[in-house]
C-alpha positions, 0 to 999 in steps of 0.5 A: 791093608796089613800084612807099619806126610800129608802134602800136596801133589807133585810130579812123580820122579822123572816125570813133569808137573802135569802129573799133578793134575788130579791132586791124587798123586803122592806127595814128595815129602819123605819120598825116598824109596819110590824107584823100587816100586814105581812102574810108570803111570795110569791115566785117569779122569783126574790125571796121571796116577803112579803105578806100582808093581808087585815085585820085591827086588834086592833093594826092597829086601835090603831095606827090609833087613835094615829096618829089622835091625832098626836102621833107618826105621823112622824113615822107611815110609812111602808118600801117602796118596793114591796108587794104581796096581796093575791096570785098574779101572773105574770098577776096580777095588780100592784098598787102604793101607799104611805108609810104612813101607814094610806094610806097603810091600806086603800088600803089593806083593800079596795082591800080585796080578790084581788090578786095584787102587791103593790109598796110602794113609799118612801113618807117619811110617807106622804099621796098621795095627799100631797106627790104629791105636795111635790114631794116625790110621783113623777116620779123619785121615781116611776121609782126607786122603780119599777127598784129596785123591779125588777118588770119587772121580776115579771109581764109580763105586763107593767102597773102601776095603780097610784092613781088619787090624785098622778097625779100632781107629776108624768109624765107618759111619763117619767115613761114609758121612765125610767122603761118601764111601762105605767101609768094608773090613778086609782080612787080617792078612794081605794074602787073603785079599784075593779070596776075600774079593772072590767071595764077594767081600765076605771073610771066612773065620780063618781070614778074621783070625789073628795069629802070631806064629813063631817066625812072626815073633822071632822076626821082631827080635832083631829090632828089639836087640838093636834098640837095646845095644846102646843102653846095654853098652853103657850099662856094661861099661858101668858094670866093669867099672863098679866091679873093679872097686874094692879095698885097694880102690880099683883092681883091673883083675877084679874088674874083669872077673866080676865085671865079666860075670855081671855083663854076661848076666846082663846079656843073658837077660836081654837074650832071655827077654828078646829071643827066648820069651818071644819064641816060647810066648804061648807056653810061658805062664802069665798074661802080662809080658813082664811076667812071661819075661821074668819066668823065662829069665828066672828059669835060665838063671836057675839053670845057670846057677845049678850048672855053676853051683860049685863056682858061685857062692850064695850071694852071687847066685842070688844076685845073678838070679834076681838080675837076670829075671829083672832084665828079662822081664823089662825087655819082654815088657817092651815087646808087648807093643809089637804084638797083636796079643794085647790091645793098645789100652792093654799095652798102656796098662802094663807099661803103667804098672 
């Protein structure tokens, strides 16, 4: 379900090789955060299956904070395979999700108290929506994980509950043909899973509605900013050097005066694209994120020019306006792929423009 490596089975940490009996235990490839969510094992007809708990501890919160700032983001994943939540039995529901740990944490937290099986796909540490667009949350991976986990020997029913945002990557009829399990698409948000199950796996319109509120948008801004720090640092250095070039070859005073203005413009453009644009996204004109970012950056630049109109000559004011608009537009365009406002094909279309 949503809320972002294939391998053989292995004994869970602290366990022994007998835990491999069923072939459904997660592999050790990429195993890094297992001690933050594992809570023993559940005995099944195929052997022991790792049990996970629903608590989100301090290490989980620290890991979440780090990946929000782009630290270890590519490695923030859980091993794919079959997990047990609570004390599931042969009639318990089977939830399917991605192996991006942020997604996995949301699922186990939001279904606290529910007895269920969780099949984790190898999406290479990518969330459900993006992985569906890339094809890693796809038909073949669902069939492969269900088959390798020997799920048919664990549960009596033949139903998988997949997140709605994973639908673009999965052909339900092919899954049924490939592993014998039917697919039901659950709600957009993991917190609605319990209500979805209580309603007989019928989703209300509210469960199907994709929303992207302000806080959900702003929580993505740190990683956008973190990803720009290195190129922005190199650009700032280049701007200071170029600003010092003049009739006297190079002037430290000119480098500081003109360079500071240029770097401040760069920083303002980044903040306009990475913070202001996401915050005001529904209200900014235009459909393309590059347009929205350009409007945000241009608007802020215009305010700065008006505020400093006595200190800026016309060429400097025009340069500031154009530069901030361009930087903000570019940064906002990068934000496109992190949102549910556009389809994967829409993201590619805007990037090609």
